[in-house]
All heavy atoms as TSV, in Angstrom:
chain	resi	resn	atom	element	x	y	z
A	1	MET	N	N	40.102	-62.769	18.190
A	1	MET	CA	C	38.861	-63.233	18.770
A	1	MET	C	C	37.881	-63.511	17.633
A	1	MET	O	O	37.772	-62.755	16.698
A	1	MET	CB	C	38.291	-62.166	19.714
A	1	MET	CG	C	37.031	-62.620	20.409
A	1	MET	SD	S	36.295	-61.358	21.497
A	1	MET	CE	C	37.599	-61.069	22.650
A	2	ASN	N	N	37.167	-64.601	17.740
A	2	ASN	CA	C	36.214	-64.935	16.683
A	2	ASN	C	C	34.880	-64.237	16.902
A	2	ASN	O	O	34.661	-63.603	17.919
A	2	ASN	CB	C	36.034	-66.454	16.596
A	2	ASN	CG	C	35.489	-67.046	17.886
A	2	ASN	OD1	O	34.763	-66.385	18.608
A	2	ASN	ND2	N	35.837	-68.286	18.171
A	3	ASP	N	N	33.996	-64.364	15.932
A	3	ASP	CA	C	32.695	-63.691	16.014
A	3	ASP	C	C	31.874	-64.172	17.197
A	3	ASP	O	O	31.132	-63.417	17.797
A	3	ASP	CB	C	31.904	-63.887	14.718
A	3	ASP	CG	C	32.493	-63.074	13.573
A	3	ASP	OD1	O	33.150	-62.058	13.860
A	3	ASP	OD2	O	32.281	-63.462	12.413
A	4	LEU	N	N	31.997	-65.446	17.541
A	4	LEU	CA	C	31.246	-65.974	18.679
A	4	LEU	C	C	31.672	-65.275	19.968
A	4	LEU	O	O	30.839	-64.883	20.779
A	4	LEU	CB	C	31.461	-67.486	18.803
A	4	LEU	CG	C	30.768	-68.171	19.980
A	4	LEU	CD1	C	29.247	-67.954	19.895
A	4	LEU	CD2	C	31.089	-69.642	20.001
A	5	GLY	N	N	32.968	-65.063	20.140
A	5	GLY	CA	C	33.468	-64.369	21.320
A	5	GLY	C	C	32.966	-62.948	21.404
A	5	GLY	O	O	32.657	-62.436	22.475
A	6	LYS	N	N	32.872	-62.285	20.264
A	6	LYS	CA	C	32.382	-60.912	20.245
A	6	LYS	C	C	30.928	-60.825	20.664
A	6	LYS	O	O	30.524	-59.887	21.330
A	6	LYS	CB	C	32.545	-60.305	18.847
A	6	LYS	CG	C	33.971	-60.001	18.484
A	6	LYS	CD	C	34.049	-59.383	17.109
A	6	LYS	CE	C	35.482	-59.140	16.708
A	6	LYS	NZ	N	35.576	-58.613	15.351
A	7	THR	N	N	30.125	-61.794	20.286
A	7	THR	CA	C	28.703	-61.750	20.632
A	7	THR	C	C	28.475	-62.047	22.103
A	7	THR	O	O	27.454	-61.657	22.655
A	7	THR	CB	C	27.879	-62.740	19.770
A	7	THR	OG1	O	28.372	-64.058	19.972
A	7	THR	CG2	C	27.938	-62.364	18.313
A	8	LEU	N	N	29.412	-62.718	22.743
A	8	LEU	CA	C	29.261	-63.048	24.154
A	8	LEU	C	C	29.676	-61.903	25.067
A	8	LEU	O	O	29.265	-61.849	26.214
A	8	LEU	CB	C	30.081	-64.295	24.501
A	8	LEU	CG	C	29.646	-65.583	23.813
A	8	LEU	CD1	C	30.592	-66.719	24.171
A	8	LEU	CD2	C	28.217	-65.949	24.176
A	9	LEU	N	N	30.504	-60.974	24.553
A	9	LEU	CA	C	30.943	-59.853	25.369
A	9	LEU	C	C	29.866	-58.776	25.406
A	9	LEU	O	O	29.302	-58.422	24.379
A	9	LEU	CB	C	32.233	-59.257	24.797
A	9	LEU	CG	C	33.464	-60.146	24.857
A	9	LEU	CD1	C	34.627	-59.484	24.135
A	9	LEU	CD2	C	33.839	-60.456	26.283
A	10	PRO	N	N	29.582	-58.237	26.591
A	10	PRO	CA	C	28.587	-57.155	26.648
A	10	PRO	C	C	29.158	-55.883	26.041
A	10	PRO	O	O	30.377	-55.693	26.002
A	10	PRO	CB	C	28.353	-56.976	28.146
A	10	PRO	CG	C	29.617	-57.457	28.781
A	10	PRO	CD	C	30.135	-58.557	27.886
A	11	ASP	N	N	28.294	-55.036	25.556
A	11	ASP	CA	C	28.717	-53.737	25.040
A	11	ASP	C	C	29.003	-52.854	26.253
A	11	ASP	O	O	28.076	-52.347	26.892
A	11	ASP	CB	C	27.631	-53.133	24.160
A	11	ASP	CG	C	28.036	-51.807	23.555
A	11	ASP	OD1	O	29.140	-51.309	23.868
A	11	ASP	OD2	O	27.251	-51.255	22.780
A	12	VAL	N	N	30.267	-52.703	26.561
A	12	VAL	CA	C	30.679	-51.975	27.762
A	12	VAL	C	C	30.141	-50.548	27.745
A	12	VAL	O	O	29.632	-50.058	28.756
A	12	VAL	CB	C	32.216	-51.996	27.914
A	12	VAL	CG1	C	32.656	-51.122	29.075
A	12	VAL	CG2	C	32.705	-53.418	28.085
A	13	ASN	N	N	30.238	-49.876	26.605
A	13	ASN	CA	C	29.755	-48.496	26.537
A	13	ASN	C	C	28.256	-48.420	26.820
A	13	ASN	O	O	27.795	-47.519	27.505
A	13	ASN	CB	C	30.083	-47.877	25.184
A	13	ASN	CG	C	31.558	-47.585	25.044
A	13	ASN	OD1	O	32.311	-47.633	26.005
A	13	ASN	ND2	N	31.976	-47.283	23.842
A	14	ALA	N	N	27.488	-49.360	26.317
A	14	ALA	CA	C	26.046	-49.377	26.577
A	14	ALA	C	C	25.776	-49.583	28.066
A	14	ALA	O	O	24.871	-48.952	28.631
A	14	ALA	CB	C	25.359	-50.449	25.753
A	15	LEU	N	N	26.557	-50.429	28.699
A	15	LEU	CA	C	26.384	-50.649	30.143
A	15	LEU	C	C	26.712	-49.385	30.938
A	15	LEU	O	O	26.004	-49.032	31.889
A	15	LEU	CB	C	27.273	-51.803	30.619
A	15	LEU	CG	C	26.906	-53.187	30.106
A	15	LEU	CD1	C	27.979	-54.201	30.493
A	15	LEU	CD2	C	25.544	-53.607	30.620
A	16	ILE	N	N	27.771	-48.691	30.537
A	16	ILE	CA	C	28.139	-47.442	31.213
A	16	ILE	C	C	27.037	-46.408	31.036
A	16	ILE	O	O	26.627	-45.752	32.003
A	16	ILE	CB	C	29.485	-46.910	30.679
A	16	ILE	CG1	C	30.618	-47.851	31.083
A	16	ILE	CG2	C	29.745	-45.490	31.188
A	16	ILE	CD1	C	31.943	-47.561	30.399
A	17	ILE	N	N	26.548	-46.270	29.816
A	17	ILE	CA	C	25.488	-45.303	29.544
A	17	ILE	C	C	24.248	-45.621	30.363
A	17	ILE	O	O	23.607	-44.726	30.916
A	17	ILE	CB	C	25.183	-45.245	28.029
A	17	ILE	CG1	C	26.359	-44.570	27.307
A	17	ILE	CG2	C	23.884	-44.508	27.745
A	17	ILE	CD1	C	26.309	-44.673	25.797
A	18	GLU	N	N	23.924	-46.900	30.487
A	18	GLU	CA	C	22.775	-47.297	31.312
A	18	GLU	C	C	22.966	-46.873	32.767
A	18	GLU	O	O	22.050	-46.356	33.404
A	18	GLU	CB	C	22.595	-48.810	31.226
A	18	GLU	CG	C	21.416	-49.346	31.996
A	18	GLU	CD	C	21.303	-50.854	31.885
A	18	GLU	OE1	O	21.519	-51.388	30.793
A	18	GLU	OE2	O	21.000	-51.477	32.921
A	19	LYS	N	N	24.157	-47.066	33.297
A	19	LYS	CA	C	24.454	-46.688	34.686
A	19	LYS	C	C	24.422	-45.176	34.882
A	19	LYS	O	O	24.137	-44.694	35.977
A	19	LYS	CB	C	25.816	-47.234	35.119
A	19	LYS	CG	C	25.904	-48.724	35.135
A	19	LYS	CD	C	25.051	-49.315	36.210
A	19	LYS	CE	C	25.188	-50.821	36.239
A	19	LYS	NZ	N	24.297	-51.447	37.178
A	20	LEU	N	N	24.703	-44.416	33.832
A	20	LEU	CA	C	24.722	-42.954	33.930
A	20	LEU	C	C	23.336	-42.369	34.173
A	20	LEU	O	O	23.216	-41.199	34.534
A	20	LEU	CB	C	25.328	-42.340	32.673
A	20	LEU	CG	C	26.842	-42.500	32.541
A	20	LEU	CD1	C	27.296	-42.097	31.147
A	20	LEU	CD2	C	27.562	-41.681	33.602
A	21	ASN	N	N	22.298	-43.155	33.999
A	21	ASN	CA	C	20.935	-42.662	34.225
A	21	ASN	C	C	20.695	-42.229	35.669
A	21	ASN	O	O	19.756	-41.497	35.949
A	21	ASN	CB	C	19.908	-43.704	33.808
A	21	ASN	CG	C	19.800	-43.810	32.307
A	21	ASN	OD1	O	19.980	-42.834	31.594
A	21	ASN	ND2	N	19.532	-45.002	31.820
A	22	THR	N	N	21.553	-42.645	36.580
A	22	THR	CA	C	21.397	-42.256	37.986
A	22	THR	C	C	22.093	-40.937	38.309
A	22	THR	O	O	21.967	-40.441	39.418
A	22	THR	CB	C	21.944	-43.353	38.919
A	22	THR	OG1	O	23.341	-43.517	38.680
A	22	THR	CG2	C	21.232	-44.678	38.690
A	23	TYR	N	N	22.819	-40.377	37.348
A	23	TYR	CA	C	23.557	-39.139	37.565
A	23	TYR	C	C	22.740	-37.923	37.132
A	23	TYR	O	O	21.805	-38.054	36.347
A	23	TYR	CB	C	24.885	-39.174	36.799
A	23	TYR	CG	C	25.892	-40.106	37.417
A	23	TYR	CD1	C	25.834	-41.478	37.188
A	23	TYR	CD2	C	26.888	-39.617	38.239
A	23	TYR	CE1	C	26.754	-42.342	37.773
A	23	TYR	CE2	C	27.817	-40.461	38.827
A	23	TYR	CZ	C	27.735	-41.825	38.591
A	23	TYR	OH	O	28.645	-42.663	39.169
A	24	PRO	N	N	23.095	-36.738	37.619
A	24	PRO	CA	C	22.405	-35.516	37.172
A	24	PRO	C	C	22.506	-35.370	35.648
A	24	PRO	O	O	23.461	-35.847	35.027
A	24	PRO	CB	C	23.170	-34.388	37.874
A	24	PRO	CG	C	23.841	-35.038	39.036
A	24	PRO	CD	C	24.130	-36.452	38.610
A	25	ALA	N	N	21.527	-34.692	35.056
A	25	ALA	CA	C	21.422	-34.588	33.602
A	25	ALA	C	C	22.682	-34.037	32.949
A	25	ALA	O	O	23.127	-34.540	31.916
A	25	ALA	CB	C	20.217	-33.747	33.226
A	26	ASP	N	N	23.280	-32.982	33.528
A	26	ASP	CA	C	24.457	-32.394	32.892
A	26	ASP	C	C	25.662	-33.331	32.925
A	26	ASP	O	O	26.395	-33.446	31.951
A	26	ASP	CB	C	24.793	-31.028	33.484
A	26	ASP	CG	C	24.952	-31.034	34.995
A	26	ASP	OD1	O	24.605	-32.040	35.641
A	26	ASP	OD2	O	25.424	-30.014	35.529
A	27	VAL	N	N	25.833	-34.040	34.025
A	27	VAL	CA	C	26.928	-35.008	34.140
A	27	VAL	C	C	26.704	-36.144	33.151
A	27	VAL	O	O	27.620	-36.567	32.445
A	27	VAL	CB	C	27.032	-35.553	35.585
A	27	VAL	CG1	C	28.048	-36.680	35.674
A	27	VAL	CG2	C	27.362	-34.436	36.553
A	28	ARG	N	N	25.477	-36.618	33.099
A	28	ARG	CA	C	25.122	-37.703	32.190
A	28	ARG	C	C	25.379	-37.294	30.731
A	28	ARG	O	O	25.982	-38.044	29.970
A	28	ARG	CB	C	23.662	-38.094	32.397
A	28	ARG	CG	C	23.206	-39.259	31.560
A	28	ARG	CD	C	21.795	-39.700	31.899
A	28	ARG	NE	N	20.834	-38.621	31.726
A	28	ARG	CZ	C	20.125	-38.079	32.720
A	28	ARG	NH1	N	20.267	-38.493	33.949
A	28	ARG	NH2	N	19.262	-37.116	32.475
A	29	GLU	N	N	24.944	-36.104	30.361
A	29	GLU	CA	C	25.130	-35.639	28.979
A	29	GLU	C	C	26.605	-35.565	28.618
A	29	GLU	O	O	27.015	-36.025	27.547
A	29	GLU	CB	C	24.482	-34.272	28.769
A	29	GLU	CG	C	24.656	-33.757	27.358
A	29	GLU	CD	C	24.038	-32.389	27.129
A	29	GLU	OE1	O	23.247	-31.923	27.968
A	29	GLU	OE2	O	24.363	-31.789	26.099
A	30	LEU	N	N	27.415	-35.002	29.486
A	30	LEU	CA	C	28.842	-34.875	29.222
A	30	LEU	C	C	29.499	-36.251	29.082
A	30	LEU	O	O	30.265	-36.491	28.150
A	30	LEU	CB	C	29.521	-34.066	30.326
A	30	LEU	CG	C	31.003	-33.807	30.137
A	30	LEU	CD1	C	31.262	-33.001	28.870
A	30	LEU	CD2	C	31.557	-33.076	31.352
A	31	ALA	N	N	29.179	-37.152	29.971
A	31	ALA	CA	C	29.779	-38.488	29.939
A	31	ALA	C	C	29.354	-39.268	28.696
A	31	ALA	O	O	30.182	-39.923	28.045
A	31	ALA	CB	C	29.410	-39.254	31.197
A	32	ILE	N	N	28.093	-39.192	28.346
A	32	ILE	CA	C	27.607	-39.903	27.162
A	32	ILE	C	C	28.246	-39.334	25.902
A	32	ILE	O	O	28.664	-40.083	25.007
A	32	ILE	CB	C	26.072	-39.867	27.090
A	32	ILE	CG1	C	25.488	-40.756	28.198
A	32	ILE	CG2	C	25.568	-40.321	25.721
A	32	ILE	CD1	C	23.978	-40.648	28.368
A	33	GLN	N	N	28.352	-38.027	25.826
A	33	GLN	CA	C	29.005	-37.421	24.659
A	33	GLN	C	C	30.466	-37.848	24.584
A	33	GLN	O	O	30.982	-38.113	23.495
A	33	GLN	CB	C	28.889	-35.896	24.704
A	33	GLN	CG	C	27.495	-35.388	24.437
A	33	GLN	CD	C	27.001	-35.765	23.047
A	33	GLN	OE1	O	27.754	-35.860	22.096
A	33	GLN	NE2	N	25.705	-35.993	22.940
A	34	ALA	N	N	31.142	-37.919	25.715
A	34	ALA	CA	C	32.541	-38.349	25.729
A	34	ALA	C	C	32.674	-39.770	25.198
A	34	ALA	O	O	33.562	-40.071	24.396
A	34	ALA	CB	C	33.109	-38.250	27.140
A	35	ILE	N	N	31.778	-40.628	25.623
A	35	ILE	CA	C	31.810	-42.021	25.158
A	35	ILE	C	C	31.571	-42.082	23.654
A	35	ILE	O	O	32.320	-42.722	22.919
A	35	ILE	CB	C	30.768	-42.864	25.910
A	35	ILE	CG1	C	31.185	-43.035	27.374
A	35	ILE	CG2	C	30.575	-44.224	25.235
A	35	ILE	CD1	C	30.097	-43.586	28.263
A	36	ARG	N	N	30.535	-41.426	23.197
A	36	ARG	CA	C	30.192	-41.483	21.766
A	36	ARG	C	C	31.284	-40.868	20.888
A	36	ARG	O	O	31.632	-41.416	19.846
A	36	ARG	CB	C	28.853	-40.800	21.526
A	36	ARG	CG	C	27.727	-41.624	22.114
A	36	ARG	CD	C	26.380	-41.111	21.730
A	36	ARG	NE	N	25.359	-42.005	22.269
A	36	ARG	CZ	C	24.211	-41.618	22.765
A	36	ARG	NH1	N	23.903	-40.336	22.788
A	36	ARG	NH2	N	23.345	-42.491	23.230
A	37	LEU	N	N	31.814	-39.740	21.320
A	37	LEU	CA	C	32.878	-39.101	20.546
A	37	LEU	C	C	34.132	-39.963	20.509
A	37	LEU	O	O	34.796	-40.061	19.471
A	37	LEU	CB	C	33.203	-37.722	21.127
A	37	LEU	CG	C	32.147	-36.642	20.931
A	37	LEU	CD1	C	32.456	-35.431	21.810
A	37	LEU	CD2	C	32.055	-36.237	19.467
A	38	SER	N	N	34.454	-40.608	21.624
A	38	SER	CA	C	35.675	-41.411	21.688
A	38	SER	C	C	35.612	-42.634	20.788
A	38	SER	O	O	36.642	-43.191	20.424
A	38	SER	CB	C	35.962	-41.829	23.125
A	38	SER	OG	O	35.009	-42.776	23.567
A	39	GLU	N	N	34.417	-43.040	20.426
A	39	GLU	CA	C	34.275	-44.185	19.527
A	39	GLU	C	C	34.624	-43.822	18.080
A	39	GLU	O	O	34.929	-44.707	17.288
A	39	GLU	CB	C	32.841	-44.719	19.574
A	39	GLU	CG	C	32.474	-45.330	20.899
A	39	GLU	CD	C	31.018	-45.725	21.000
A	39	GLU	OE1	O	30.170	-45.125	20.302
A	39	GLU	OE2	O	30.733	-46.625	21.792
A	40	ALA	N	N	34.590	-42.546	17.745
A	40	ALA	CA	C	34.735	-42.166	16.344
A	40	ALA	C	C	35.879	-41.189	16.055
A	40	ALA	O	O	36.272	-41.066	14.903
A	40	ALA	CB	C	33.427	-41.543	15.855
A	41	TYR	N	N	36.391	-40.494	17.068
A	41	TYR	CA	C	37.342	-39.421	16.815
A	41	TYR	C	C	38.612	-39.589	17.644
A	41	TYR	O	O	38.591	-40.192	18.710
A	41	TYR	CB	C	36.708	-38.066	17.151
A	41	TYR	CG	C	35.503	-37.757	16.293
A	41	TYR	CD1	C	34.216	-37.926	16.804
A	41	TYR	CD2	C	35.647	-37.328	14.986
A	41	TYR	CE1	C	33.100	-37.666	16.019
A	41	TYR	CE2	C	34.545	-37.062	14.197
A	41	TYR	CZ	C	33.276	-37.231	14.720
A	41	TYR	OH	O	32.181	-36.985	13.940
A	42	PRO	N	N	39.709	-38.973	17.187
A	42	PRO	CA	C	40.948	-38.988	17.983
A	42	PRO	C	C	40.799	-38.133	19.241
A	42	PRO	O	O	39.894	-37.300	19.331
A	42	PRO	CB	C	42.000	-38.407	17.028
A	42	PRO	CG	C	41.240	-37.673	15.988
A	42	PRO	CD	C	39.884	-38.303	15.897
A	43	GLU	N	N	41.704	-38.339	20.178
A	43	GLU	CA	C	41.632	-37.667	21.479
A	43	GLU	C	C	41.517	-36.154	21.388
A	43	GLU	O	O	40.749	-35.541	22.126
A	43	GLU	CB	C	42.853	-38.027	22.332
A	43	GLU	CG	C	42.834	-39.428	22.865
A	43	GLU	CD	C	44.057	-39.726	23.708
A	43	GLU	OE1	O	44.648	-38.788	24.270
A	43	GLU	OE2	O	44.414	-40.905	23.801
A	44	THR	N	N	42.294	-35.537	20.519
A	44	THR	CA	C	42.265	-34.073	20.452
A	44	THR	C	C	40.902	-33.567	19.991
A	44	THR	O	O	40.412	-32.570	20.508
A	44	THR	CB	C	43.368	-33.526	19.526
A	44	THR	OG1	O	43.263	-34.149	18.242
A	44	THR	CG2	C	44.743	-33.793	20.091
A	45	ALA	N	N	40.294	-34.244	19.040
A	45	ALA	CA	C	38.972	-33.840	18.569
A	45	ALA	C	C	37.934	-34.033	19.671
A	45	ALA	O	O	37.044	-33.197	19.853
A	45	ALA	CB	C	38.579	-34.633	17.328
A	46	VAL	N	N	38.063	-35.115	20.423
A	46	VAL	CA	C	37.144	-35.368	21.535
A	46	VAL	C	C	37.283	-34.261	22.575
A	46	VAL	O	O	36.283	-33.717	23.055
A	46	VAL	CB	C	37.404	-36.756	22.168
A	46	VAL	CG1	C	36.584	-36.943	23.438
A	46	VAL	CG2	C	37.092	-37.873	21.174
A	47	ALA	N	N	38.506	-33.907	22.909
A	47	ALA	CA	C	38.744	-32.863	23.908
A	47	ALA	C	C	38.134	-31.537	23.480
A	47	ALA	O	O	37.504	-30.843	24.288
A	47	ALA	CB	C	40.235	-32.709	24.163
A	48	GLU	N	N	38.309	-31.191	22.212
A	48	GLU	CA	C	37.747	-29.926	21.720
A	48	GLU	C	C	36.221	-29.930	21.785
A	48	GLU	O	O	35.607	-28.940	22.191
A	48	GLU	CB	C	38.222	-29.676	20.281
A	48	GLU	CG	C	39.689	-29.341	20.197
A	48	GLU	CD	C	40.207	-29.302	18.767
A	48	GLU	OE1	O	39.400	-29.445	17.816
A	48	GLU	OE2	O	41.425	-29.129	18.601
A	49	GLN	N	N	35.623	-31.027	21.387
A	49	GLN	CA	C	34.167	-31.123	21.424
A	49	GLN	C	C	33.645	-31.080	22.862
A	49	GLN	O	O	32.629	-30.447	23.147
A	49	GLN	CB	C	33.691	-32.409	20.739
A	49	GLN	CG	C	33.847	-32.382	19.244
A	49	GLN	CD	C	32.963	-31.317	18.618
A	49	GLN	OE1	O	31.807	-31.162	18.970
A	49	GLN	NE2	N	33.514	-30.583	17.680
A	50	LEU	N	N	34.352	-31.740	23.771
A	50	LEU	CA	C	33.924	-31.737	25.171
A	50	LEU	C	C	34.041	-30.347	25.789
A	50	LEU	O	O	33.213	-29.962	26.616
A	50	LEU	CB	C	34.710	-32.767	25.982
A	50	LEU	CG	C	34.405	-34.228	25.640
A	50	LEU	CD1	C	35.291	-35.156	26.455
A	50	LEU	CD2	C	32.935	-34.554	25.838
A	51	GLN	N	N	35.037	-29.577	25.381
A	51	GLN	CA	C	35.144	-28.197	25.864
A	51	GLN	C	C	33.903	-27.407	25.459
A	51	GLN	O	O	33.357	-26.648	26.255
A	51	GLN	CB	C	36.392	-27.523	25.304
A	51	GLN	CG	C	37.663	-27.973	25.946
A	51	GLN	CD	C	38.880	-27.315	25.316
A	51	GLN	OE1	O	38.789	-26.609	24.310
A	51	GLN	NE2	N	40.038	-27.550	25.908
A	52	THR	N	N	33.465	-27.595	24.231
A	52	THR	CA	C	32.268	-26.911	23.744
A	52	THR	C	C	31.044	-27.328	24.557
A	52	THR	O	O	30.234	-26.484	24.948
A	52	THR	CB	C	32.044	-27.224	22.251
A	52	THR	OG1	O	33.196	-26.799	21.525
A	52	THR	CG2	C	30.810	-26.539	21.714
A	53	ILE	N	N	30.929	-28.609	24.837
A	53	ILE	CA	C	29.784	-29.111	25.606
A	53	ILE	C	C	29.816	-28.567	27.030
A	53	ILE	O	O	28.787	-28.147	27.570
A	53	ILE	CB	C	29.770	-30.656	25.594
A	53	ILE	CG1	C	29.495	-31.165	24.173
A	53	ILE	CG2	C	28.735	-31.202	26.570
A	53	ILE	CD1	C	29.752	-32.647	23.983
A	54	VAL	N	N	30.995	-28.533	27.642
A	54	VAL	CA	C	31.118	-28.013	29.004
A	54	VAL	C	C	30.729	-26.542	29.052
A	54	VAL	O	O	30.018	-26.098	29.959
A	54	VAL	CB	C	32.547	-28.230	29.559
A	54	VAL	CG1	C	32.763	-27.448	30.841
A	54	VAL	CG2	C	32.798	-29.712	29.783
A	55	ARG	N	N	31.157	-25.771	28.068
A	55	ARG	CA	C	30.783	-24.352	28.023
A	55	ARG	C	C	29.266	-24.195	27.932
A	55	ARG	O	O	28.673	-23.360	28.607
A	55	ARG	CB	C	31.467	-23.666	26.845
A	55	ARG	CG	C	32.932	-23.429	27.062
A	55	ARG	CD	C	33.550	-22.653	25.909
A	55	ARG	NE	N	34.961	-22.447	26.153
A	55	ARG	CZ	C	35.936	-23.042	25.471
A	55	ARG	NH1	N	35.657	-23.851	24.479
A	55	ARG	NH2	N	37.186	-22.809	25.777
A	56	LYS	N	N	28.636	-25.000	27.074
A	56	LYS	CA	C	27.185	-24.942	26.913
A	56	LYS	C	C	26.481	-25.292	28.222
A	56	LYS	O	O	25.558	-24.594	28.655
A	56	LYS	CB	C	26.736	-25.905	25.809
A	56	LYS	CG	C	25.239	-25.892	25.544
A	56	LYS	CD	C	24.844	-26.967	24.565
A	56	LYS	CE	C	24.565	-28.195	25.395
A	56	LYS	NZ	N	23.982	-29.304	24.689
A	57	LEU	N	N	26.949	-26.340	28.876
A	57	LEU	CA	C	26.338	-26.753	30.141
A	57	LEU	C	C	26.539	-25.698	31.228
A	57	LEU	O	O	25.647	-25.451	32.035
A	57	LEU	CB	C	26.902	-28.109	30.587
A	57	LEU	CG	C	26.511	-29.304	29.719
A	57	LEU	CD1	C	27.306	-30.541	30.125
A	57	LEU	CD2	C	25.026	-29.571	29.797
A	58	ALA	N	N	27.718	-25.075	31.235
A	58	ALA	CA	C	27.985	-24.030	32.228
A	58	ALA	C	C	27.058	-22.841	32.035
A	58	ALA	O	O	26.539	-22.275	33.004
A	58	ALA	CB	C	29.443	-23.587	32.146
A	59	LYS	N	N	26.822	-22.465	30.788
A	59	LYS	CA	C	25.900	-21.365	30.508
A	59	LYS	C	C	24.490	-21.719	30.941
A	59	LYS	O	O	23.770	-20.884	31.490
A	59	LYS	CB	C	25.921	-21.008	29.026
A	59	LYS	CG	C	27.144	-20.268	28.600
A	59	LYS	CD	C	27.094	-19.912	27.128
A	59	LYS	CE	C	28.366	-19.188	26.708
A	59	LYS	NZ	N	28.366	-18.883	25.285
A	60	GLN	N	N	24.076	-22.968	30.705
A	60	GLN	CA	C	22.747	-23.404	31.124
A	60	GLN	C	C	22.595	-23.373	32.639
A	60	GLN	O	O	21.503	-23.122	33.154
A	60	GLN	CB	C	22.463	-24.812	30.607
A	60	GLN	CG	C	22.256	-24.895	29.129
A	60	GLN	CD	C	22.104	-26.336	28.642
A	60	GLN	OE1	O	22.298	-27.284	29.395
A	60	GLN	NE2	N	21.772	-26.476	27.366
A	61	GLN	N	N	23.697	-23.601	33.348
A	61	GLN	CA	C	23.677	-23.596	34.818
A	61	GLN	C	C	23.848	-22.189	35.379
A	61	GLN	O	O	23.871	-22.004	36.584
A	61	GLN	CB	C	24.790	-24.506	35.360
A	61	GLN	CG	C	24.612	-25.965	35.027
A	61	GLN	CD	C	23.441	-26.576	35.749
A	61	GLN	OE1	O	23.177	-26.262	36.890
A	61	GLN	NE2	N	22.739	-27.468	35.077
A	62	GLY	N	N	24.000	-21.220	34.508
A	62	GLY	CA	C	24.166	-19.848	34.967
A	62	GLY	C	C	25.600	-19.474	35.277
A	62	GLY	O	O	25.856	-18.426	35.852
A	63	GLY	N	N	26.534	-20.326	34.856
A	63	GLY	CA	C	27.945	-20.045	35.076
A	63	GLY	C	C	28.466	-19.054	34.062
A	63	GLY	O	O	27.774	-18.622	33.165
A	64	ASN	N	N	29.704	-18.702	34.203
A	64	ASN	CA	C	30.310	-17.737	33.292
A	64	ASN	C	C	31.074	-18.415	32.167
A	64	ASN	O	O	31.807	-17.780	31.444
A	64	ASN	CB	C	31.239	-16.791	34.052
A	64	ASN	CG	C	32.354	-17.536	34.770
A	64	ASN	OD1	O	32.464	-18.745	34.674
A	64	ASN	ND2	N	33.173	-16.784	35.496
A	65	GLY	N	N	30.929	-19.725	32.016
A	65	GLY	CA	C	31.633	-20.446	30.962
A	65	GLY	C	C	33.061	-20.711	31.354
A	65	GLY	O	O	33.459	-20.494	32.473
A	66	LEU	N	N	33.817	-21.175	30.392
A	66	LEU	CA	C	35.211	-21.499	30.665
A	66	LEU	C	C	36.130	-20.622	29.879
A	66	LEU	O	O	35.873	-20.153	28.853
A	66	LEU	CB	C	35.488	-22.974	30.327
A	66	LEU	CG	C	34.693	-23.972	31.140
A	66	LEU	CD1	C	34.982	-25.385	30.628
A	66	LEU	CD2	C	35.049	-23.901	32.600
């Protein structure tokens, strides 16, 4: 694909993040972190980081963590 084609395609991740504004804060935070991490890291690293985020969110919600 040439550079012109790339400029015509919308940034899918940005569109998803924009749509996430209608979700509860904890869901939005987890989803946005998943998107951002997936852009830079392999799956296993993303999974480990998301586990940490889920534990933090669970503690904030008064849960017992994972």
